[in-house]
C-alpha positions in Angstrom: -169.9 -25.5 -58.0 -172.0 -24.0 -55.4 -172.6 -20.4 -54.3 -170.1 -18.7 -52.1 -171.3 -17.2 -48.4 -170.4 -14.0 -47.2 -168.2 -15.3 -44.5 -166.6 -17.5 -46.8 -165.7 -14.9 -49.0 -164.6 -12.7 -46.2 -162.1 -15.9 -45.4 -160.6 -16.0 -48.9 -159.9 -12.3 -49.0 -158.3 -12.3 -45.5 -155.9 -15.2 -46.6 -155.3 -13.4 -49.9 -154.0 -10.3 -48.0 -150.5 -11.2 -47.4 -149.8 -12.8 -50.8 -151.0 -9.5 -52.1 -149.0 -7.3 -49.8 -145.9 -9.3 -51.0 -146.6 -9.0 -54.6 -147.1 -5.0 -54.1 -143.7 -4.9 -51.9 -141.7 -7.1 -54.5 -143.1 -5.0 -57.5 -141.7 -1.9 -56.0 -138.1 -3.6 -55.4 -138.8 -4.7 -59.2 -139.0 -1.4 -60.2 -135.8 -0.4 -58.3 -134.1 -3.1 -59.8 -134.9 -2.4 -63.6 -133.9 1.2 -62.7 -130.4 0.1 -62.0 -130.1 -2.0 -64.8 -131.3 0.7 -67.1 -128.4 2.9 -65.6 -126.0 0.5 -66.0 -126.8 -0.1 -69.6 -126.9 3.6 -70.4 -123.3 4.1 -68.6 -122.0 1.2 -70.3 -123.1 2.8 -73.8 -121.5 6.0 -72.7 -118.2 4.5 -71.8 -118.0 2.2 -74.9 -118.5 5.4 -77.2 -115.9 7.4 -74.8 -113.4 4.2 -75.2 -113.5 4.6 -78.9 -112.4 8.3 -79.0 -109.6 7.9 -76.0 -106.1 7.1 -75.8 -104.8 3.5 -75.0 -104.3 4.1 -71.1 -107.5 5.8 -70.8 -108.9 2.8 -73.2 -108.0 0.3 -70.5 -109.7 2.2 -67.6 -112.5 2.4 -69.3 -112.6 -1.4 -70.2 -112.5 -2.2 -66.6 -115.3 0.0 -65.7 -117.4 -1.8 -68.6 -116.6 -5.2 -67.6 -117.9 -4.4 -64.1 -121.0 -2.7 -65.3 -121.4 -6.1 -67.7 -121.0 -8.1 -64.5 -123.4 -6.1 -62.5 -125.8 -6.4 -65.6 -125.9 -10.2 -65.1 -126.4 -10.0 -61.5 -129.1 -7.6 -61.9 -130.7 -9.8 -64.1 -130.5 -12.5 -62.3 -132.3 -10.4 -59.3 -134.8 -9.4 -61.5 -135.5 -12.8 -62.7 -136.1 -14.1 -59.0 -138.0 -11.1 -58.1 -140.4 -11.7 -61.1 -140.7 -15.2 -60.1 -141.2 -14.4 -56.7 -144.4 -12.2 -57.9 -145.5 -15.2 -60.1 -145.4 -17.6 -57.4 -147.3 -15.6 -55.1 -150.1 -14.5 -57.7 -150.6 -18.4 -58.4 -150.9 -18.8 -54.3 -154.1 -16.2 -54.4 -155.2 -18.4 -57.5 -154.8 -21.5 -55.4 -156.5 -20.0 -52.4 -159.7 -19.2 -54.3 -159.8 -22.6 -55.7 -159.5 -24.2 -52.5 -162.5 -22.2 -51.4 -164.9 -22.5 -54.8 -164.0 -25.8 -55.6 -163.1 -27.2 -52.3 -159.9 -28.2 -53.5 -156.8 -29.7 -51.0 -154.1 -27.5 -52.2 -153.1 -26.8 -48.8 -149.5 -28.4 -49.4 -149.3 -26.9 -53.0 -149.9 -23.3 -51.4 -147.3 -23.9 -48.9 -144.7 -25.2 -51.3 -145.6 -22.1 -53.5 -145.0 -19.8 -50.8 -141.6 -21.3 -49.2 -140.5 -21.3 -53.0 -141.7 -17.5 -53.6 -139.9 -16.2 -50.2 -136.9 -18.4 -51.5 -136.7 -16.6 -54.6 -137.0 -13.2 -53.0 -134.1 -13.9 -50.5 -132.1 -14.9 -53.4 -133.1 -11.9 -55.3 -132.2 -9.5 -52.3 -129.0 -11.5 -51.9 -128.2 -10.8 -55.8 -129.3 -7.1 -55.3 -127.0 -6.5 -52.1 -124.0 -8.0 -54.3 -124.6 -5.5 -57.1 -124.4 -2.7 -54.7 -121.2 -4.1 -53.3 -119.9 -4.3 -56.9 -121.0 -0.6 -57.4 -119.3 0.5 -54.4 -115.7 -1.4 -55.6 -116.2 0.3 -58.9 -116.7 3.7 -57.4 -113.3 3.0 -55.0 -111.6 2.4 -58.6 -112.9 6.1 -59.5 -111.9 7.5 -56.3 -108.5 6.0 -55.9 -107.7 7.2 -59.7 -108.7 10.6 -58.8 -107.9 11.0 -54.8 -105.5 8.5 -54.2 -107.3 6.5 -51.8 -111.0 6.0 -50.9 -112.4 7.5 -48.0 -112.8 5.5 -45.0 -116.0 3.8 -44.6 
């Protein structure tokens, strides 16, 4: 292994900026997703306790909400896994960029493939996240219909 010059090190760092920025942004998104998952789990626990103490009609309404929350939790889990995978793939890209310059390795195809997979995972994660938000609004619509009659126009 030969010593890296300053110019070469600057090139490596410049090429690493986009992947590192992506990791940072997806990390914040991941934080939001895990908070949403925690809220669905907490709400499910609350409702399951309430269902034990209520009458049969109320138990059925609570049961519907619990099923929706469980479905949302599974969707959020998929979204979180895909976001974390995107971060992992992007981190490997940074490692590969340094390996390309330190060891003169030809990893261009690997880096491009990892970038494509990472962005693909991020896109799928966001699709699942949007699906969770849609389910959340549908569940809210059930509650509004129950108490008000019809949900307000969107």
